[in-house]
MARBA-3410 file (N, C-alpha, C, O; in Angstrom, 1 decimal):
133
96.4,167.4,50.2,97.7,167.2,48.7,97.6,165.9,49.0,97.5,165.3,50.1 ~ 97.6,165.6,47.2,97.9,164.0,47.4,98.8,164.2,45.4,98.8,165.2,44.7 ~ 99.2,163.5,45.3,99.8,162.9,43.7,100.0,161.9,43.2,100.6,160.8,43.3 ~ 98.6,162.9,42.1,98.3,161.0,41.5,98.6,161.6,39.9,98.3,162.7,39.4 ~ 99.5,160.3,39.2,99.8,160.4,37.9,98.9,159.4,36.9,98.8,158.2,36.9
98.4,160.5,36.2,97.2,159.8,35.0,97.8,159.6,33.6,97.1,158.9,32.9 ~ 98.7,159.9,33.4,99.1,159.4,32.2,99.7,160.9,31.6,100.7,161.3,32.2 ~ 99.1,161.4,30.7,99.4,162.7,30.0,98.9,164.1,31.1,97.9,164.8,30.8 ~ 99.8,164.3,32.4,99.1,165.5,32.4,98.4,166.1,32.6,97.7,166.0,33.6 ~ 98.1,167.3,31.2,97.2,168.2,31.0,96.2,167.5,30.9,96.4,166.9,31.9
94.9,166.9,30.3,93.6,166.0,30.7,93.7,165.5,32.0,92.7,165.4,32.6 ~ 95.0,165.1,32.7,94.8,164.7,34.3,93.8,166.6,35.0,92.7,167.1,35.3 ~ 95.5,166.9,34.8,94.7,168.4,35.6,93.2,168.7,34.9,92.4,168.8,35.8 ~ 92.8,168.9,33.8,91.9,169.2,33.6,91.0,168.8,34.4,90.5,169.5,35.2 ~ 90.6,167.0,34.1,89.4,166.6,35.2,90.2,166.1,36.3,90.4,164.9,36.6
90.9,167.6,37.3,91.2,167.9,38.7,90.3,169.3,38.8,90.3,169.9,39.9 ~ 89.6,169.7,38.0,89.9,171.3,37.6,88.5,171.3,38.0,87.9,172.2,38.7 ~ 87.6,169.5,37.1,85.8,170.1,37.6,86.0,169.4,38.6,85.5,168.3,38.2 ~ 86.4,169.1,39.8,86.3,168.4,41.4,85.5,168.4,42.1,86.2,168.4,43.1 ~ 84.7,168.5,42.3,83.9,169.2,43.6,85.4,169.7,45.7,85.4,168.8,46.5
86.1,170.7,46.1,87.0,170.3,46.7,88.9,170.5,47.0,89.7,170.3,47.9 ~ 88.8,170.9,44.9,89.7,170.3,44.2,90.3,172.6,44.0,90.0,173.5,43.2 ~ 90.9,172.6,44.7,91.2,174.1,44.4,92.4,174.5,44.0,92.5,175.8,43.8 ~ 93.5,173.9,43.7,94.8,174.1,42.9,94.7,172.7,42.2,94.1,171.7,42.5 ~ 95.7,172.8,40.8,96.4,172.4,40.7,97.8,172.4,39.7,98.3,173.4,39.1
98.4,171.0,39.8,99.8,171.8,39.4,99.9,170.3,38.6,99.2,169.3,38.7 ~ 101.1,170.8,37.6,101.5,169.7,36.8,102.8,169.1,36.7,103.5,169.3,35.7 ~ 103.0,168.3,37.5,104.7,167.9,37.5,105.3,166.2,37.3,104.7,165.1,37.1 ~ 106.2,166.4,37.5,107.0,164.9,37.9,107.1,164.7,39.0,106.9,165.3,40.0 ~ 107.6,163.1,38.7,107.0,162.4,40.2,107.6,161.2,40.0,107.7,160.8,38.8
108.1,160.4,41.2,108.3,158.9,41.0,109.3,158.6,40.0,109.5,157.4,40.0 ~ 110.3,159.3,39.0,111.4,158.5,38.2,112.8,158.8,39.1,112.9,158.8,40.3 ~ 113.6,158.9,38.2,114.6,158.8,38.5,115.9,160.3,38.5,117.0,160.6,39.0 ~ 115.1,160.7,37.7,116.3,162.3,37.4,116.3,162.7,38.0,115.5,162.0,38.5 ~ 116.5,163.7,39.0,116.0,165.1,39.7,115.3,166.0,39.2,115.3,165.7,38.0
114.7,166.8,39.3,114.5,167.8,38.6,114.5,167.6,37.4,115.5,168.0,36.9 ~ 113.3,167.0,36.3,114.0,166.2,35.4,113.4,167.6,34.5,113.3,168.6,35.1 ~ 113.1,167.7,33.3,112.2,168.5,32.9,112.0,167.7,31.1,112.7,166.7,30.6 ~ 110.9,168.3,30.4,109.5,167.0,29.7,110.4,166.4,28.8,110.3,165.2,28.9 ~ 111.6,166.8,27.7,112.3,166.0,26.9,112.8,165.2,27.7,112.9,164.2,27.0
113.3,165.1,29.1,114.0,164.2,29.2,113.4,162.9,29.5,113.7,161.8,29.1 ~ 112.2,163.5,30.3,111.0,162.5,30.6,110.4,161.9,29.5,109.9,160.8,29.7 ~ 110.2,162.3,28.5,109.8,161.7,27.0,110.7,161.5,26.0,110.1,161.9,25.0 ~ 111.1,161.3,25.9,112.2,160.4,25.7,112.2,158.9,25.4,112.4,158.4,26.5 ~ 112.2,158.1,24.8,113.1,156.6,24.6,111.2,156.4,25.2,110.7,157.0,26.1
110.5,155.5,24.5,110.0,154.3,24.9,109.1,154.4,24.3,108.4,153.4,24.5 ~ 108.4,155.2,23.4,107.7,156.1,22.7,107.6,154.9,21.1,108.5,154.5,20.3 ~ 105.7,154.8,21.1,105.9,154.6,19.6,104.1,155.4,19.7,103.0,154.9,19.3 ~ 104.2,156.1,20.0,103.8,157.9,19.7,102.6,158.6,21.0,103.0,158.0,22.1 ~ 101.8,159.2,21.2,102.0,160.2,22.0,101.1,158.9,23.3,100.1,158.1,23.1
101.9,159.2,24.6,101.3,159.0,25.6,101.3,157.2,26.1,100.6,156.6,26.9 ~ 102.8,156.4,24.8,103.0,155.8,25.3,105.0,155.6,26.1,106.0,156.2,25.9 ~ 104.4,154.1,27.1,105.9,154.8,27.8,105.7,154.7,28.3,104.5,154.9,28.4 ~ 106.6,154.2,29.9,107.0,154.4,31.2,106.8,155.4,31.8,106.8,155.3,33.1 ~ 106.6,156.5,31.3,106.4,157.9,32.0,105.1,158.2,32.3,104.6,158.9,33.1
104.6,157.4,31.4,102.7,157.3,31.5,101.6,156.4,32.0,100.4,156.1,31.7 ~ 102.7,155.9,33.2,102.4,154.9,34.1,101.4,155.5,34.9,101.5,156.7,35.0 ~ 100.2,154.9,35.6,99.6,156.0,36.6,100.5,155.5,38.0,101.1,154.4,38.2 ~ 100.2,156.8,39.0,99.9,156.7,40.8,99.9,157.6,41.7,100.2,158.8,41.9 ~ 99.7,156.8,42.3,98.9,157.4,43.6,99.8,157.8,44.7,100.3,156.9,45.4
100.0,158.7,44.9,101.4,159.1,46.0,100.7,159.7,47.1,100.1,160.7,46.8 ~ 100.7,159.4,48.0,99.5,159.7,49.4,101.0,160.4,50.9,101.8,159.9,51.6 ~ 100.4,161.6,50.6,101.1,162.0,52.1,100.8,161.1,54.4,101.5,160.9,55.4 ~ 99.4,160.8,53.7,99.3,160.6,55.1,98.5,159.1,55.1,97.9,158.5,54.2 ~ 98.5,158.8,56.1,97.8,157.0,56.2,96.7,157.4,55.8,96.9,157.6,54.6
95.6,157.7,56.0,94.1,157.8,55.2,94.1,157.6,54.3,93.8,156.6,53.7 ~ 94.7,159.1,53.4,94.8,158.6,52.2,95.0,158.0,51.4,94.4,158.1,50.4 ~ 96.3,156.7,51.8,97.3,155.1,51.9,95.8,154.3,51.7,95.4,153.4,51.0 ~ 95.4,155.0,52.7,94.2,153.9,53.3,93.3,153.8,52.5,92.7,152.7,52.5 ~ 92.9,154.6,51.9,91.6,155.6,51.0,92.2,155.5,49.7,91.4,155.5,48.7
93.9,155.2,49.5,93.6,154.7,48.1,93.5,153.4,47.7,92.8,152.9,46.9 ~ 94.4,152.9,48.3,93.8,151.2,48.9,92.4,151.0,48.6,92.3,150.2,47.7 ~ 91.5,151.4,49.1,90.7,150.5,49.1,89.9,150.6,47.8,89.3,149.7,47.2 ~ 89.9,152.4,47.4,89.5,152.6,46.2,89.6,151.8,44.6,88.8,151.8,43.6 ~ 90.9,151.1,45.1,91.9,149.9,44.3,90.9,148.8,44.6,90.4,148.1,43.6
90.6,148.5,45.7,90.5,146.4,45.7,88.5,147.4,45.3,87.8,146.6,44.7 ~ 88.0,148.3,45.5,86.1,148.3,45.6,86.7,148.5,43.6,85.7,148.1,42.8 ~ 87.7,148.9,42.9,87.3,149.3,41.5,88.1,148.3,40.5,88.1,148.2,39.2 ~ 89.1,147.1,42.1,88.7,146.4,40.7,87.9,145.5,41.0,87.9,144.6,40.2 ~ 87.0,145.5,42.1,85.8,144.1,41.6,84.9,144.7,40.4,84.2,143.8,39.8
84.8,146.5,40.0,83.6,146.5,39.0,84.3,146.5,37.7,83.7,146.5,36.6 ~ 85.8,146.5,37.9,86.5,146.0,36.2,86.9,144.5,36.2,88.0,144.4,35.7 ~ 86.7,144.0,36.3,86.8,142.4,36.8,85.2,142.0,36.1,85.0,141.3,35.1 ~ 84.3,142.6,37.0,83.1,142.2,36.3,82.7,143.4,35.4,81.6,143.5,35.0 ~ 83.2,143.9,35.2,83.7,144.9,33.7,84.4,144.2,32.4,84.7,144.7,31.4
84.5,143.1,32.7,85.9,141.8,31.5,87.2,142.9,31.9,88.0,142.0,32.0 ~ 88.1,144.1,32.3,89.3,144.2,32.5,90.0,143.8,33.8,89.7,143.5,35.0 ~ 91.5,144.1,32.9,92.0,142.7,34.0,92.3,144.3,35.3,91.6,145.3,35.7 ~ 94.0,143.4,35.6,93.5,143.9,37.4,94.7,145.0,36.6,95.5,144.8,35.7 ~ 94.5,146.3,37.6,95.3,147.5,37.9,96.4,147.6,38.3,96.7,147.1,39.4
97.3,148.2,37.5,98.9,147.8,37.9,98.7,149.9,37.9,99.2,150.6,37.0 ~ 98.2,150.3,38.7,98.5,151.5,39.2,99.3,152.0,40.4,98.5,152.5,41.2 ~ 100.6,152.1,40.9,101.6,152.0,41.5,100.3,152.5,42.7,99.3,153.1,42.5 ~ 100.9,152.0,44.0,99.9,153.4,45.2,101.6,153.0,46.5,102.1,151.9,46.7 ~ 102.0,154.2,46.9,103.6,154.2,47.3,102.8,155.9,48.3,101.8,156.7,48.1
104.1,155.6,49.5,104.7,156.6,49.8,104.8,158.6,48.7,105.2,158.7,47.5 ~ 104.4,159.5,49.2,104.9,160.2,48.1,106.1,160.6,48.1,106.7,161.1,49.0 ~ 106.7,160.2,46.8,108.2,161.2,46.4,108.2,162.5,46.2,107.3,163.3,46.3 ~ 109.7,162.6,45.8,109.9,164.4,45.6,108.7,164.6,43.8,108.6,164.0,42.8 ~ 108.2,165.6,44.4,107.8,166.2,43.3,108.6,167.3,42.8,109.4,167.9,43.4
108.1,167.7,41.1,109.5,168.6,40.7,108.6,169.0,39.8,108.2,168.0,39.2 ~ 107.9,170.4,39.2,107.1,171.0,37.9,107.9,171.0,37.3,109.1,171.1,37.4 ~ 106.6,170.8,36.2,106.7,170.9,34.6,106.7,172.9,34.5,106.5,173.8,35.1 ~ 107.1,172.6,33.4,108.4,173.9,32.5,106.3,174.9,32.5,105.2,174.7,32.0 ~ 106.9,175.5,33.1,105.6,176.9,33.0,104.5,176.9,31.7,103.3,177.1,31.8
105.3,176.6,30.6,104.3,176.1,30.1,102.8,175.2,29.6,101.6,175.3,29.1 ~ 103.7,174.4,30.1,102.5,172.9,30.7,100.9,173.4,32.4,100.0,172.7,32.9 ~ 101.2,174.4,32.5,100.7,174.3,34.0,98.8,175.2,33.2,98.3,176.2,32.7 ~ 98.6,174.3,33.6,96.6,174.8,33.3,97.0,174.6,31.2,96.2,174.9,30.3 ~ 97.7,174.3,31.2,98.1,174.2,29.7,96.7,174.3,28.4,96.6,175.1,27.4
96.0,173.3,29.0,94.1,172.9,28.1,93.1,174.4,28.7,92.0,174.5,28.3 ~ 93.7,175.4,29.6,93.2,176.7,29.9,93.4,177.7,28.8,92.6,178.4,28.2 ~ 95.1,177.3,28.6,95.6,178.3,27.4,95.0,177.7,26.3,94.3,178.4,25.7 ~ 95.3,176.4,25.9,95.2,176.4,24.7,93.6,174.9,25.0,93.6,173.6,25.2 ~ 92.6,175.9,24.7,90.7,174.5,25.5,91.1,173.4,24.4,91.0,172.2,24.6
91.6,174.0,23.2,91.2,172.3,22.1,92.6,171.5,22.1,92.6,170.5,21.3 ~ 93.3,171.9,22.7,94.7,170.9,22.6,94.5,169.4,22.7,93.4,168.9,23.1 ~ 96.0,168.7,22.4,96.1,167.0,22.3,95.7,167.1,24.1,96.3,167.8,24.9 ~ 94.4,166.2,24.5,94.9,165.9,25.6,94.1,164.3,24.4,93.6,164.1,23.3 ~ 94.6,163.4,25.6,94.7,161.7,25.2,94.0,160.7,26.5,93.8,159.5,26.2
93.7,161.1,27.6,92.6,160.8,28.5,91.3,161.0,28.2,90.4,161.8,27.9 ~ 91.9,158.9,28.3,90.6,157.9,28.5,89.7,157.6,29.1,89.0,158.6,29.4 ~ 89.2,156.4,29.4,89.0,155.8,30.0,88.6,154.2,30.2,89.3,153.5,29.5 ~ 87.5,153.4,31.3,87.1,152.3,30.8,86.0,152.4,31.0,85.6,151.3,31.1 ~ 85.2,153.2,31.1,83.8,154.0,31.1,82.9,153.2,32.5,81.7,153.1,32.8
83.6,152.8,32.9,83.4,152.2,34.5,83.1,152.9,35.5,84.1,153.7,35.8 ~ 82.5,153.0,35.9,82.2,154.4,37.2,83.2,153.8,38.6,83.1,152.6,38.7 ~ 84.0,154.4,39.3,84.4,153.8,40.9,83.3,153.5,41.5,82.2,154.0,41.2 ~ 83.6,152.8,42.5,82.1,153.0,43.2,82.1,153.7,44.2,81.1,154.0,44.9 ~ 83.3,154.0,44.6,83.7,155.0,46.2,83.8,156.5,45.1,84.3,156.7,44.0
83.0,157.7,46.3,82.9,158.7,46.2,83.7,159.1,46.8,84.2,158.4,47.6 ~ 84.6,160.8,46.7,85.2,161.9,47.3,84.5,161.9,48.6,83.4,161.4,48.4 ~ 84.7,162.2,49.7,84.6,162.6,50.9,84.3,163.6,51.6,84.3,163.6,52.8
END
């Protein structure tokens, strides 16, 4: 188990459905200052449009030393690839797991319920050189 913050949690969750070895996903909130927040609290302020602001920052929260080491190594390896392709520094927070709060039920498996629903998850097109083991 690990916690990944990747912007819009609907699209991130769908990405994980397609990954070998992932058996369960839950979307929610972690890394903030409000205990047990709800969506409207998290997504107010700091907005200029969809998926903008600090609530959409990227993060990896780990539970074990092995996870932490793998996360830091993948960041280092991927930074080399990004730099070679003209991208800037990775700003993803990597830290020990923080409290996780489930999002409301209507957010869970949202893109399964609404297959053509909004998904702002994009990418750089640069492949990470480190695969899952």
